[in-house]
N, C-alpha and C positions, 0 to 999 in steps of 0.2 A: 315708757320713759327709758331712754338710752342710758346705760351705766357706762362710765369711763373704763377703758381697758387698763391693765396694769402698766402698760407702756405710757399711756396718757397720764396716769397718776404719777409715775416717776418723773415725767417731763414737767408736770405741774409743780411737784415738790422741788425739782431742780430750779425751775424758774423763780419760785418763791424764795429759795435760799439765795439765789443770785441777786434778786431784788433787795433782800435784806442786807447783803454784803455791800452792794452798790450804795444803798442808802447810808450805811455807816461810813463808807469811804467818802461820800459827798459831804457829810456833816464834818468829818475830820478835815477835809480839804477846805471847806468854807471857813471853819474856825481858824485854820492856819493862815489863810490868805487875808481874811477880813476879820481879825479878832475884835476890832473896835465895834463892829456891828452886833456882836453877840455878847461881849464882855467889856466891862470897863477896865481902864488901865490899872486899877488898884486890885483887881481880882485875878491873881495868877491861877491858871488852870493847868493841871497836870493829868495826863491820862496815858495809859499804855494799851496796846492792842496785842494780844497773843494769838497768832495764827497757828493753829494746830496742823501738823502735817497729816495728810489723809490721802489714801490711794483707793481708787475704785477701778475694778476690772470687770468687763462684761464680755462674754464669749457667746457668739450665736452660731449654731450649726443647724443643718437641716432638721435635726431632731429636737431642737429647742434652744432656749436662751438661759444662760447661767450668769450669776453676778456674785462678786465677792468684794469685800472692802476691809481695809485695815490701816493702822497708823504707820507701820513700817514695812509690811508686806501683806500680800493676799494671794490666794491661789485657787484655781479651778481645775478639777479633773473631769474629763469627758471622754467619750469614745470617739476615736478617729475611725471612721468608716470609709474605706478607700472607694466605695461606690459613690458616696456623697462627700467629696473631700474639700469643699469650700467652707472656710470658717471666717467669720467677721469678728474682729477684735476692737473693742472700744475701751479707752483708758481716760480717766479723769485724775489729774495730779494736782494736789494742793500741797506744794512743797516750796522750799526756799529757791531763789533764783539760780543758785549755783548747785543745787542738789541733783545728782545723777540718779536716774531710775532705769532699771533694766526689766525687760520682759523676757523670761526664759521659758523654754519648753523642753519636756523630757518624756520619752515613751517609757512605759512601765514594763516593757518586754518586747519580744519580737511579734510580728503580725501573725494572726491565727485565723484560718477560715472555718466555716461551720463543720467541715469534715475533719478538722484537727490538723490540717497541713500547716506547717510553720514556714514563714518567710522572713528573712532578716530585716528588721526595721531600718537598718543602715542603708537599705535600698530605697528609702523614701526621703524625698527632698520637699521643701516648701519654697514657694516663690511669693514674693510680695514686693511691690514697687512703691509702696506708700511711705510718706514722710516718717523717718525714724526706723522703719522696718528694714531688715536685711534678710536675704534668702539664706537657706542653710539645709543641713541634713539631720534627720532625727537620730537620736542616740538613746540606747536604753541604760547606759552606764553613767552618763552625766548630762546635766542640763546644758542646752545650747541657747545662745543669745538669739532672740527673734527680733528684738527692737531695743532701742536705747534713746532716752530723752534727757534733756537738762532743763530744770526749772518747772514751774507750774504750767498747766495747759490741758487741753483736751485733744486726744489723738484717736485716730481710727484707721484701720487697715483691713484689707482682705487678703487672706492667706489661702493659697491653692496648693494642696499636697499632690505630688506626682511620684510615680515609680521611676527610679533611676534605671532599674532593671525589672522587666516584667516577669511575674511569677510564671513558671512552667505549668503548674497545675493549681487547681483551686480557684475559687472566686469568692468575693465578699470578704476579703481580709479586713480585720479590724484589730484595734488595741486601745487600751486606756492611755491617754496622754494627760500631762499636767502642765498648765500654764501658771507661771509664778511671777508676780510683779513685786520687785524688791528695791528698796533704797540702797544705794551704795554708800 
């Protein structure tokens, strides 16, 4: 018997939650448009729906997939390995229509190779051409904006890290970087 993968389980849960949300919205819409079909004129109905803000951040690298979620921010720390420098980022935003959400990235130091050689992280840029994403340069002193969106939605992008200047010596440089998704 085949057991579902973690990814299939997550997709099933997302689909179920989306189904529940759509069902509630359809009931609300039906009772708003056709109240006489559901209620008599003498029965006033009052209800309120409180949608909670929620952020989900998923980062996939060649070494694995990480996930974080939170009400106002969430973050993921992972290793940037310049040998395998492609990262996939997925974001799910349950926020108000005018709410601005930023994805920022920060290196926790300069790049280091297995022999201990140090190479300035400011010589590493990222490129992304996906919706909401911007290209930029890593910094160890402050977070840099990697993407920005307004309102709810699902977004994804591929980020490719590149050297602006190639190191003279050493190979296999890496460093821990942190992705942070934050409401403004």
